[in-house]
C-alpha positions as CSV (number, residue, x, y, z in Angstrom):
1,M,87.9,105.3,103.5
2,D,87.4,105.5,107.3
3,N,86.1,101.8,107.7
4,V,89.0,100.2,106.2
5,M,91.7,102.7,108.2
6,D,89.5,101.9,111.3
7,V,90.2,98.0,111.1
8,V,94.2,98.5,110.2
9,I,94.7,100.8,113.2
10,K,92.9,98.3,115.6
11,T,94.7,95.3,113.8
12,V,98.3,96.8,113.9
13,N,97.5,98.3,117.6
14,L,96.6,94.8,119.1
15,I,99.1,93.2,117.2
16,S,102.5,96.0,118.2
17,A,101.1,97.3,121.5
18,H,101.5,93.9,123.7
19,G,104.7,92.8,123.8
20,L,103.2,89.3,124.0
21,N,101.5,89.7,120.8
22,H,104.4,91.5,119.0
23,R,106.4,88.3,119.4
24,Q,104.1,85.8,118.9
25,F,103.3,87.6,115.4
26,Y,107.0,88.1,114.8
27,T,107.7,84.7,115.2
28,L,105.2,83.9,112.6
29,L,106.7,85.8,110.0
30,S,109.8,84.4,110.8
31,E,108.6,81.1,110.4
32,S,107.1,81.9,107.0
33,N,110.2,83.8,106.0
34,I,109.1,87.2,105.8
35,G,111.5,89.7,106.7
36,H,109.7,92.9,107.5
37,G,106.9,93.4,110.1
38,L,104.4,96.4,110.7
39,P,105.4,99.6,111.0
40,Y,104.3,101.1,114.4
41,H,101.4,103.9,113.6
42,T,103.7,106.4,115.7
43,E,106.1,106.4,112.6
44,V,106.5,108.8,110.0
45,R,105.0,108.1,106.5
46,W,103.0,105.4,108.6
47,L,100.4,105.8,106.2
48,S,101.3,104.6,103.0
49,R,104.1,102.1,104.4
50,G,101.3,100.8,107.0
51,V,98.8,100.4,105.0
52,K,101.0,98.7,102.0
53,R,102.5,96.6,104.6
54,F,98.9,95.5,106.1
55,F,97.7,94.5,102.8
56,Q,101.1,92.4,102.2
57,L,100.9,90.9,105.2
58,R,96.9,90.4,105.5
59,V,97.2,86.2,104.8
60,E,99.6,86.3,107.8
61,I,97.4,88.5,110.0
62,G,94.4,87.0,109.2
63,L,96.3,83.7,110.5
64,F,97.5,85.2,113.4
65,M,94.5,86.9,114.8
66,N,92.4,83.7,114.4
67,E,94.9,82.4,116.4
68,K,94.7,84.6,119.3
69,G,90.4,84.5,119.1
70,K,89.9,87.5,117.3
71,P,89.4,87.4,114.1
72,V,88.8,89.9,111.2
73,A,85.9,89.9,109.7
74,E,86.8,92.2,107.4
75,L,90.2,90.4,105.6
76,D,87.6,87.7,104.1
77,D,85.0,91.0,102.8
78,P,85.8,91.1,99.0
79,D,84.4,94.9,99.0
80,W,86.7,95.6,102.2
81,L,89.4,94.4,101.0
82,H,88.6,96.3,97.0
83,D,88.6,99.5,99.7
84,L,92.0,98.3,100.9
85,T,93.5,97.8,97.9
86,F,91.9,101.1,96.3
87,L,93.7,102.8,99.3
88,V,97.1,101.3,99.0
89,D,97.3,102.3,95.7
90,I,96.0,106.0,96.3
91,T,98.8,106.4,99.0
92,E,101.7,105.1,96.8
93,Y,100.4,107.3,94.2
94,L,99.8,110.5,96.8
95,N,103.6,110.2,97.9
96,V,105.2,109.9,94.6
97,L,103.0,113.2,93.7
98,N,104.7,114.2,97.0
99,V,108.6,113.5,96.4
100,N,107.9,115.1,93.0
101,M,106.9,118.0,94.5
102,Q,109.2,118.9,97.0
103,G,112.8,120.2,96.5
104,C,114.0,123.6,97.2
105,T,114.9,124.3,92.9
106,N,111.6,123.1,92.2
107,L,109.7,125.7,89.8
108,L,105.6,126.5,90.3
109,Q,105.7,125.4,86.9
110,N,107.1,121.6,87.5
111,T,105.1,121.1,90.6
112,T,101.8,121.8,88.5
113,T,103.3,119.2,85.8
114,A,103.7,116.8,88.2
115,F,100.3,116.9,89.9
116,E,98.4,117.4,86.3
117,P,98.2,113.6,85.8
118,F,97.1,112.7,88.7
119,K,94.0,115.0,88.6
120,L,93.1,113.3,85.2
121,N,93.9,110.1,86.2
122,L,91.4,111.0,89.4
123,A,88.9,112.2,87.6
124,C,89.2,108.9,84.7
125,G,89.2,106.6,87.8
126,R,92.7,105.0,86.6
127,W,96.2,105.2,87.8
128,N,99.6,104.8,86.2
């Protein structure tokens, strides 16, 4: 998944780290009636929210990067997009699992019960 994360982080940093790019990207989003942009890489839980948001905005990101003369070829690669969707799915599932396993009143048995379906799905290659 490093191949996916490298592209996502590089692209998000290029958009977010430069003030002009950041403003122009958010202008593009507001013209498209899209309310939320990309979270900053330093925010807590960036992996799940950032990757999911990147996936949701992949078309707009592709357009913006093409306008900037820095196209992201991976956004047109079906294999890379497949890896991206898998990463989005697994991070979302891991977030849910993480929340279910937390809590000072949560017993070890409940934690194990929450983890068993994840292990089974992972072994079988299916989700939900």
